[in-house]
C-alpha positions in Angstrom: 67.4 67.6 26.3 65.8 67.2 22.9 62.1 66.6 22.9 61.0 63.1 21.8 59.6 63.0 18.3 56.1 61.9 17.5 55.1 61.1 13.9 51.5 61.9 13.3 50.4 60.4 9.9 47.2 61.4 8.3 46.5 64.1 10.8 44.6 66.6 8.6 41.1 65.3 9.5 38.7 65.8 12.4 40.9 63.9 15.0 44.3 65.1 13.9 44.2 68.6 15.6 42.9 67.1 18.9 45.7 64.5 19.0 48.4 66.9 17.9 47.5 69.3 20.7 47.7 66.5 23.3 51.0 65.2 22.0 52.5 68.6 22.1 51.1 69.2 25.5 52.8 66.0 26.7 56.2 67.2 25.5 56.5 65.7 22.0 57.8 67.4 19.0 55.2 66.5 16.4 56.0 65.9 12.7 53.5 65.1 10.1 53.1 62.8 7.1 50.3 63.4 4.6 49.5 63.7 1.0 51.2 67.1 1.0 53.3 66.9 4.1 53.9 69.0 6.1 57.1 67.2 6.9 57.0 64.2 4.5 54.6 63.1 1.8 53.4 59.5 1.2 54.8 59.9 -2.3 58.4 60.2 -0.8 59.1 56.9 1.0 62.6 58.0 1.8 61.3 61.1 3.7 58.9 58.9 5.6 61.8 56.6 6.6 63.8 59.6 7.8 61.0 60.8 10.0 60.2 57.3 11.5 63.9 56.5 12.2 64.6 57.8 15.7 61.0 58.7 16.5 59.6 57.7 19.9 56.0 57.3 18.7 54.2 56.8 15.5 50.4 57.5 15.4 48.8 56.7 12.0 45.3 58.0 11.2 45.6 57.9 7.4 42.6 56.8 5.3 40.0 58.2 3.0 36.7 59.0 4.7 34.0 56.4 4.6 31.4 59.1 4.4 30.7 58.4 0.7 28.9 56.0 -1.6 30.7 52.7 -2.0 31.3 53.0 -5.7 34.0 50.9 -7.2 36.3 53.9 -7.3 35.6 54.9 -3.7 35.9 51.3 -2.5 39.3 51.0 -4.0 40.5 54.3 -2.5 39.1 53.5 1.0 41.1 50.2 1.0 44.2 51.5 -0.7 44.5 54.7 1.4 44.6 52.6 4.6 46.7 49.6 3.5 49.3 51.4 1.5 50.1 54.0 4.1 50.3 51.4 6.8 52.6 49.3 4.6 54.9 52.3 4.0 55.1 52.9 7.8 55.7 49.2 8.4 58.6 49.2 5.9 60.0 52.4 7.6 59.8 50.9 11.1 61.3 47.6 10.0 64.2 49.4 8.3 64.9 51.9 11.1 68.2 51.9 12.9 66.3 53.3 15.9 62.7 52.1 15.5 59.9 53.8 17.4 59.0 52.5 20.9 55.3 52.3 20.0 53.2 52.4 16.9 49.5 53.2 17.3 47.5 52.6 14.1 43.9 53.5 13.4 41.4 50.7 12.9 37.7 50.5 13.3 35.1 48.8 15.6 33.2 48.0 12.4 35.4 44.9 12.1 33.0 43.0 14.4 29.8 41.4 13.1 26.3 42.9 13.3 25.7 42.2 16.9 22.4 42.5 18.7 22.8 39.5 21.1 26.0 40.3 23.1 28.8 42.8 23.3 32.0 42.2 21.3 35.4 42.4 23.2 38.8 42.2 21.8 39.2 38.6 23.0 35.8 37.0 22.3 34.4 39.3 19.6 33.4 37.7 16.3 34.6 39.4 13.1 32.0 40.1 10.5 32.1 39.9 6.7 31.6 42.2 3.7 33.4 45.3 2.5 33.8 47.4 5.7 35.0 44.4 7.7 37.4 43.3 5.0 39.0 46.7 4.9 39.6 46.5 8.6 41.0 43.0 8.4 43.4 44.0 5.7 44.4 47.2 7.6 45.2 45.2 10.7 46.9 42.4 8.8 49.3 44.9 7.4 50.0 46.5 10.8 50.7 43.2 12.5 52.7 41.5 9.7 56.1 40.1 10.5 58.3 40.7 13.5 59.1 44.2 14.8 60.7 43.2 18.2 61.6 46.7 19.3 58.2 48.3 18.5 54.9 47.7 20.4 52.0 47.8 18.0 48.4 48.7 18.8 45.4 48.7 16.5 42.9 51.4 17.6 39.5 49.9 16.9 37.6 53.1 17.1 33.8 53.4 17.6 32.0 56.4 16.2 33.8 59.4 17.6 31.5 62.1 19.0 32.9 65.6 18.7 33.2 68.5 16.2 33.2 66.1 13.3 30.8 65.6 10.3 28.8 62.6 11.7 27.5 64.4 14.8 26.9 67.6 12.9 24.8 65.9 10.2 22.7 63.9 12.6 22.1 66.9 14.9 20.9 68.9 11.9 18.4 66.1 11.1 17.1 66.2 14.6 16.7 70.0 14.5 14.5 69.7 11.4 12.2 67.0 12.8 13.9 64.0 11.2 15.6 62.8 14.3 13.8 59.5 14.8 15.4 56.1 14.8 16.7 54.6 11.5 14.7 51.4 10.9 16.1 48.5 8.9 14.1 46.5 6.5 14.1 44.9 3.1 15.8 46.7 0.2 16.8 46.0 -3.4 20.0 43.8 -3.7 23.2 45.5 -4.7 27.0 44.7 -4.7 28.4 47.8 -2.9 28.9 45.8 0.4 30.7 42.8 -1.2 34.0 41.8 0.2 37.4 43.2 -0.9 41.1 42.8 -0.3 43.3 39.7 -0.4 40.6 37.4 1.1 37.2 38.8 0.2 34.2 37.7 2.3 30.5 37.7 1.3 28.4 40.7 2.1 26.9 40.3 5.6 23.4 39.0 5.9 21.6 39.8 9.1 18.1 40.1 10.7 16.7 43.5 9.5 14.0 43.7 12.2 16.1 45.8 14.6 13.4 48.6 15.0 15.9 51.1 16.0 17.5 48.8 18.6 20.7 48.3 16.6 23.6 49.0 19.0 25.5 52.2 18.7 29.1 52.2 20.0 30.6 55.6 20.4 33.3 57.5 22.2 33.6 61.2 23.2 36.6 62.8 21.5 38.1 63.8 24.8 38.1 60.2 25.9 39.6 59.0 22.7 42.5 61.5 23.1 43.0 60.4 26.7 42.9 56.7 25.7 45.6 57.3 23.0 47.8 58.9 25.7 47.1 56.0 28.1 48.1 53.5 25.5 51.3 55.4 24.7 52.2 55.2 28.4 51.1 51.7 29.2 53.7 49.3 27.8 51.8 46.2 28.8 48.9 46.9 26.3 49.4 45.8 22.7 47.4 44.2 19.9 43.8 45.3 19.1 42.1 47.7 21.5 38.5 48.8 21.4 38.1 52.6 21.7 34.5 52.7 22.7 32.6 54.0 25.7 31.3 51.4 28.1 27.8 52.8 27.9 26.9 51.5 24.5 23.6 53.0 23.3 21.0 52.0 20.7 20.2 53.9 17.6 16.8 55.0 19.0 18.4 56.2 22.3 21.1 58.1 20.5 18.6 59.9 18.2 16.5 60.7 21.3 19.5 62.3 23.0 20.2 64.4 19.9 16.5 65.6 19.9 16.8 66.6 23.5 20.0 68.6 22.7 18.2 70.7 20.2 14.9 71.0 22.1 12.8 69.1 19.6 10.3 66.8 21.3 9.6 64.6 18.3 11.5 63.0 15.4 10.1 61.2 12.4 11.5 57.6 12.1 13.3 56.7 8.9 12.3 53.3 7.6 14.7 51.9 5.1 12.5 52.6 2.1 12.8 56.3 3.0 16.4 56.2 4.4 17.9 54.7 1.2 16.8 57.5 -1.1 17.9 60.1 1.4 21.4 58.5 1.7 21.7 58.4 -2.0 21.0 62.2 -2.1 23.6 62.7 0.7 26.1 60.4 -1.0 26.3 58.2 2.1 25.7 54.5 2.9 22.9 53.3 5.1 25.3 50.8 6.7 26.7 53.7 8.8 23.4 53.9 10.8 21.9 50.4 10.3 24.7 48.1 11.3 24.5 47.1 15.0 28.0 47.9 16.5 28.4 46.6 20.0 32.0 47.0 20.9 33.1 47.3 24.5 36.5 48.5 25.9 37.5 45.3 27.8 41.3 45.8 27.4 41.3 49.5 28.3 39.2 49.0 31.4 41.2 46.0 32.5 44.4 48.1 32.2 42.9 50.7 34.4 41.7 53.4 32.0 38.9 55.6 33.4 36.4 57.2 31.0 35.4 60.8 31.7 32.3 60.3 29.6 31.1 56.7 30.0 27.4 57.4 29.3 25.8 58.9 26.2 23.4 61.5 27.7 26.2 63.3 29.6 28.5 63.2 26.6 25.9 64.7 24.3 25.1 67.4 26.8 28.8 68.3 26.9 29.2 68.3 23.2 25.9 69.8 22.2 24.6 72.1 25.1 21.1 73.3 24.5 
């Protein structure tokens, strides 16, 4: 028998190799779409349609990294790279003679508001405002547009993925050199980088800045993310938005403390915003990445019976960053 085909779009980043290995291990023949292929390029919609038609599964991870300054040029590319690739896949699925059984499309848990009062589930979570939220809204709006009766669609609202990626590497390096304290919010000069975008722009979020390192930190171990994607592939009853986040949500301060323990450094200088912002400017990053309180919980995954191998932060850090 011919192996079922899985289309992996945007698989050249940190997560792509992990997911490709899992798909191949589960018997799929994996083909890829990217800027330069390997099997089809985004610049060739006809080739994209040929790969999607007859595929069993489509998994889309495409999108420019948000690890940058939100200049006008980068803002445009962050939005365009997500929405245009998702639109191309939507057109391919809609026009397929044999559409895929399931389409899993990346999204982000950043879609929820800055939450310090209660967790955000898929059913009762409140969407936020501003640039990052509007990107997520537009991304999911494109995914769920129109009727695709033969294809189940799932938006993967990913928390920060802990693994061999750039975020954990950068923060662990800070902890090793004594800068592994909590990131402390506070007043800062006004700017327009976080203003809304897309077809229905919202105002930049305004929130209480006195979090003192207690802003929530939603995360997921890369092994659990891979297992969750396999679970969602196999469980036909789950569709719509799904939070990919460990149940043991941490705080920024607790996360940085766990990193310090992993490198054997007993102290870490805190980073108040007046010190954090110049540092982020030098690193060409945005402080929103560490100051926003993300409190997403995996209500739909757990209700469907998914079991996390790494539900708590300390064990996950110890696995990923052994001393």
